[in-house]
C-alpha positions as CSV (number, residue, x, y, z in Angstrom):
1,M,-23.7,50.2,13.2
2,E,-23.8,46.7,14.7
3,H,-23.6,45.1,11.2
4,L,-20.5,47.3,10.3
5,D,-19.0,46.4,13.7
6,E,-19.4,42.7,13.0
7,Q,-18.0,43.0,9.4
8,M,-14.9,44.8,10.7
9,L,-14.3,42.6,13.6
10,Q,-12.2,40.2,11.4
11,W,-9.9,43.2,10.8
12,S,-9.4,44.2,14.4
13,S,-5.8,43.1,14.6
14,R,-5.0,45.1,11.4
15,L,-6.7,48.1,12.9
16,R,-4.5,47.8,16.0
17,D,-1.3,47.1,14.0
18,D,-1.7,49.4,11.0
19,L,-3.8,52.2,12.4
20,M,-3.0,52.1,16.1
21,I,-6.7,51.8,16.9
22,L,-6.9,49.9,20.2
23,P,-9.8,48.0,21.8
24,P,-12.6,48.6,22.4
25,E,-12.7,50.8,19.3
26,S,-10.9,48.2,17.1
27,N,-13.6,45.8,18.0
28,R,-16.5,48.1,17.1
29,L,-15.1,50.4,14.4
30,G,-18.4,51.5,12.8
31,S,-19.9,52.5,16.1
32,A,-16.7,54.4,17.2
33,I,-16.6,56.4,13.9
34,S,-20.4,57.1,14.1
35,V,-20.1,58.5,17.6
36,E,-17.2,60.7,16.7
37,V,-18.8,62.1,13.5
38,A,-22.1,62.6,15.3
39,G,-20.2,64.5,18.0
40,L,-18.8,67.1,15.6
41,S,-20.2,70.6,16.0
42,A,-23.1,71.6,13.8
43,E,-20.8,74.0,12.0
44,A,-18.2,71.2,11.2
45,K,-20.9,68.9,9.9
46,Q,-22.3,71.7,7.7
47,R,-18.8,72.4,6.3
48,V,-18.5,68.7,5.4
49,R,-21.9,68.7,3.7
50,D,-21.2,72.0,1.9
51,A,-17.8,70.8,0.6
52,S,-19.7,68.6,-1.9
53,L,-21.7,69.7,-4.9
54,I,-23.6,66.4,-4.5
55,P,-26.1,66.3,-1.6
56,L,-25.3,63.8,1.2
57,E,-28.5,61.9,0.5
58,A,-27.4,61.2,-3.1
59,R,-24.0,60.0,-1.8
60,I,-25.7,57.6,0.6
61,E,-28.0,56.4,-2.2
62,E,-25.0,55.7,-4.4
63,L,-23.4,53.7,-1.6
64,R,-26.5,51.6,-1.2
65,A,-26.7,51.0,-4.9
66,F,-23.0,49.9,-4.8
67,Q,-23.8,47.6,-1.9
68,G,-26.7,46.1,-3.8
69,W,-24.3,45.4,-6.7
70,M,-21.8,43.8,-4.4
71,D,-24.5,41.6,-2.8
72,L,-25.9,40.6,-6.3
73,V,-22.5,39.5,-7.5
74,R,-21.7,37.7,-4.2
75,Q,-25.0,35.7,-4.4
76,S,-24.4,34.5,-7.9
77,E,-21.7,32.4,-9.5
78,P,-20.3,35.2,-11.5
79,L,-18.4,34.8,-14.7
80,P,-14.8,36.1,-14.7
81,V,-15.9,39.2,-16.7
82,V,-18.4,40.1,-13.9
83,V,-15.8,39.7,-11.2
84,R,-13.5,42.0,-13.2
85,A,-16.3,44.6,-13.4
86,Q,-16.8,44.2,-9.7
87,V,-13.1,44.8,-9.0
88,I,-13.1,48.0,-11.1
89,T,-16.3,49.3,-9.5
90,Q,-15.2,48.5,-6.0
91,N,-11.8,50.1,-6.4
92,Y,-13.3,53.2,-7.9
93,I,-16.0,53.6,-5.3
94,C,-13.8,52.8,-2.3
95,F,-10.7,54.9,-3.2
96,V,-11.5,57.5,-5.9
97,Y,-15.2,58.4,-5.2
98,L,-15.1,58.1,-1.4
99,G,-11.6,59.6,-1.1
100,E,-12.9,62.8,-2.6
101,A,-16.4,62.7,-1.3
102,C,-15.6,61.7,2.3
103,F,-12.1,61.0,3.6
104,R,-10.3,64.2,2.5
105,V,-13.1,66.5,3.5
106,L,-14.0,64.8,6.8
107,S,-10.4,64.5,7.9
108,K,-10.2,68.3,8.1
109,E,-12.9,68.5,10.7
110,L,-12.0,65.5,12.9
111,P,-9.9,65.9,16.1
112,S,-6.3,64.7,16.0
113,G,-6.0,61.2,17.3
114,S,-9.7,60.3,16.8
115,V,-10.5,56.9,15.4
116,A,-12.3,58.4,12.4
117,K,-9.3,60.7,11.7
118,K,-6.9,57.7,11.8
119,C,-9.1,55.9,9.3
120,C,-9.4,58.9,6.9
121,K,-5.6,59.5,7.2
122,F,-4.8,55.8,6.4
123,L,-7.2,55.9,3.4
124,T,-5.6,59.1,2.0
125,D,-1.9,58.3,2.7
126,N,0.5,56.0,0.9
127,P,0.2,53.2,-0.1
128,V,-3.6,53.7,-0.4
129,R,-3.1,57.2,-1.9
130,A,-0.8,55.8,-4.5
131,F,-3.3,53.0,-5.3
132,R,-6.1,55.6,-5.6
133,N,-4.0,57.6,-8.1
134,A,-3.2,54.4,-10.1
135,I,-6.9,53.6,-10.3
136,A,-7.8,57.1,-11.3
137,H,-5.0,57.2,-14.0
138,S,-5.4,53.6,-15.3
139,N,-1.9,52.5,-14.1
140,W,-2.8,49.1,-12.6
141,R,-3.3,45.5,-13.6
142,Y,-3.8,42.0,-12.1
143,L,-0.8,40.0,-11.0
144,P,-0.2,37.0,-13.3
145,D,-1.7,34.6,-10.7
146,F,-4.6,37.0,-9.8
147,S,-3.4,37.1,-6.1
148,G,-3.5,40.8,-6.1
149,L,-2.8,43.9,-8.2
150,E,0.3,45.7,-9.3
151,F,0.2,49.4,-9.9
152,W,2.4,52.4,-10.6
153,A,2.2,55.8,-8.9
154,K,4.4,58.6,-7.7
155,K,5.1,58.5,-4.0
156,G,4.9,62.3,-3.6
157,G,3.9,65.5,-5.4
158,D,7.1,66.1,-7.4
159,Q,6.2,66.2,-11.0
160,S,9.6,65.0,-12.1
161,E,9.4,61.9,-9.9
162,L,9.2,58.7,-11.8
163,P,6.3,56.4,-10.9
164,T,7.1,53.6,-8.5
165,R,5.8,50.0,-8.9
166,F,3.7,48.8,-5.9
167,I,2.0,45.5,-5.3
168,V,-1.1,45.0,-3.2
169,L,-2.1,41.5,-2.4
170,Q,-5.8,40.5,-2.2
171,Q,-5.8,40.3,1.6
172,D,-4.5,43.8,2.0
173,L,-6.8,45.1,-0.7
174,S,-9.8,43.5,1.0
175,F,-8.9,45.3,4.3
176,W,-8.5,48.6,2.6
177,Q,-11.9,48.2,0.8
178,A,-13.7,47.1,4.0
179,L,-12.2,50.0,5.9
180,A,-13.2,52.5,3.2
181,R,-16.8,51.3,3.2
182,C,-17.1,51.2,6.9
183,T,-15.6,54.7,7.3
184,A,-17.9,56.2,4.7
185,Y,-21.1,54.5,5.8
186,S,-20.5,55.3,9.5
187,S,-19.6,58.9,8.7
188,F,-22.3,59.7,6.1
189,L,-25.1,58.2,8.2
190,S,-23.9,60.2,11.2
191,L,-23.8,63.6,9.5
């Protein structure tokens, strides 16, 4: 978890401000999540595993393949079309795939106020929830200057509600993506 802790250290102030995760946990997020998930009862861990038709090992394998793709792109001088493919893949994995495969299911088993629960809640509440829905329903596009994305989603569950326009700048999106990957890796490897 040290590698995840180091990766997330740059976001420690966002963890404190946006998620109310205080030090020392905000400075070692991966380890904090890992300890909490590993500390769940055997029954709770089994419920999380059983909630998925896909075995946990296959989910971990998919995350590793995704990380390999991210590393491959980062090591090259990618063409704009490759960067766009990376954006689509990253947003799908971080918010649609992991939202269903990890954050919603795990959140039900975590104690209130825990670091892992705060992360799962943040990743399944607005504006991240709205972004996830926009990704899943193809209601997003790049801002004209490519500084972020604009997307449209309903704020709640009312079917008559009109979609609202949101903007997520690259800095915020990078934080959401890093948080999603850290939460999923730390959780899956501790189940």
